[in-house]
C-alpha positions as CSV (number, residue, x, y, z in Angstrom):
1,M,10.0,-6.0,30.0
2,T,11.4,-4.1,27.6
3,T,8.8,-1.8,25.3
4,I,9.1,0.1,22.0
5,G,6.9,2.5,20.1
6,V,7.0,3.8,16.2
7,E,5.9,5.7,13.9
8,I,6.7,6.2,10.5
9,Y,6.8,8.9,7.5
10,A,6.4,7.4,3.9
11,H,6.6,10.9,1.0
12,T,3.2,10.5,-0.6
13,T,2.0,12.9,-3.1
14,E,-1.5,14.1,-3.9
15,S,-2.6,14.3,-0.5
16,K,-3.5,10.7,-0.6
17,L,-2.3,8.1,2.0
18,P,1.0,6.4,1.5
19,D,0.7,3.6,-0.1
20,P,3.6,0.7,0.5
21,K,3.7,-0.5,-3.0
22,Q,5.4,2.6,-4.0
23,D,6.2,5.3,-1.5
24,E,9.2,4.3,0.2
25,L,9.8,5.0,3.8
26,V,11.8,7.9,4.7
27,A,11.9,7.8,8.9
28,I,11.2,5.7,11.2
29,F,10.6,7.2,14.9
30,Y,10.9,5.0,17.8
31,S,10.6,5.1,21.8
32,I,12.0,2.6,23.6
33,Y,11.5,2.2,27.4
34,P,14.5,-0.9,28.7
35,K,13.7,-3.0,31.2
36,G,14.6,-1.7,34.4
37,N,15.4,2.0,33.2
38,Y,13.0,4.9,33.4
39,E,14.9,6.7,30.6
40,K,13.7,6.1,27.7
41,I,15.6,6.2,24.8
42,R,14.0,8.2,21.4
43,G,15.5,8.1,18.2
44,I,15.0,8.7,14.3
45,I,15.9,6.4,11.5
46,V,16.3,9.0,8.1
47,K,17.2,8.3,4.9
48,A,19.7,10.5,3.4
49,G,19.6,12.4,0.2
50,R,16.0,13.3,-0.6
51,E,15.5,14.8,-3.5
52,N,11.9,16.7,-3.2
53,G,11.0,16.9,0.5
54,S,13.1,17.7,3.5
55,F,17.0,16.6,2.7
56,K,18.5,17.9,-0.3
57,E,21.1,15.8,-1.9
58,H,24.5,15.9,-0.1
59,A,22.8,17.9,3.0
60,N,23.6,16.5,6.3
61,P,20.2,15.7,7.5
62,K,21.5,16.2,11.4
63,D,22.3,19.2,10.3
64,H,18.8,20.4,9.2
65,L,16.5,18.1,12.0
66,K,18.6,19.3,15.2
67,P,16.9,22.3,15.9
68,H,14.0,20.6,16.6
69,L,14.7,17.2,18.3
70,Q,16.2,18.4,21.8
71,K,15.4,14.9,23.2
72,V,16.5,12.7,20.8
73,S,18.9,9.6,21.9
74,D,20.0,8.8,18.3
75,I,19.8,9.8,14.4
76,L,20.8,7.0,12.3
77,I,21.3,8.0,8.8
78,A,21.0,5.2,5.9
79,R,21.7,4.9,2.4
80,D,18.3,3.8,1.2
81,E,15.4,2.7,2.6
82,L,16.3,-1.0,3.2
83,T,19.1,-0.3,5.3
84,M,16.9,1.8,6.9
85,I,14.5,-1.3,7.5
86,K,17.8,-3.0,8.8
87,L,18.2,-0.7,10.9
88,F,15.2,-1.1,12.5
89,V,15.4,-4.4,13.1
90,L,18.8,-4.3,14.3
91,V,17.9,-1.7,17.2
92,A,14.9,-4.0,18.3
93,I,17.1,-6.7,18.8
94,C,19.8,-5.1,20.5
95,Y,17.7,-3.7,23.4
96,D,15.7,-7.2,22.9
97,V,12.0,-5.4,22.4
98,D,9.1,-7.6,24.5
99,I,6.5,-5.0,23.2
100,L,5.5,-2.7,19.8
101,W,3.4,-0.3,20.7
102,G,1.7,2.8,19.1
103,H,-1.1,4.4,17.5
104,E,-2.6,1.6,15.3
105,T,1.0,0.4,15.0
106,Q,0.2,-3.5,14.0
107,K,-2.5,-1.9,11.5
108,Y,-0.1,0.8,10.0
109,S,3.3,1.5,11.0
110,I,4.7,-2.1,11.3
111,E,2.5,-3.6,8.5
112,Y,4.0,-1.2,6.2
113,I,7.5,-1.8,7.7
114,R,6.6,-5.1,6.6
115,Q,5.2,-4.5,3.2
116,R,7.8,-2.2,2.2
117,S,10.2,-5.3,3.1
118,A,8.5,-7.2,1.1
119,E,8.9,-4.4,-1.8
120,K,12.6,-4.6,-0.7
121,R,12.6,-9.0,-0.7
122,F,14.1,-8.6,3.1
């Protein structure tokens, strides 16, 4: 059985919880435990070109993240939020994931991704 743990980051303002109707996803973090393999695969899907956050226009997010991420297997850089969501779905399909898990994943992370997908008509 293959499992995947998921967490998301959406930038918001005014110290409020992110609102899926207006706050885009900036990063999706995942850990995959493939069936028959005890080594987990950790990855990040990040949107390039953030203007008012950690990633500046034309900067390479990999360079910014590298010192902080010693055990990350994959860093995927998407040009926009819809591409991030599509990459996450592709990762789940490629690893034939059976179970999604995480801290209130169904209520927050996966539901947020679902709502943002609907906003983008995906």
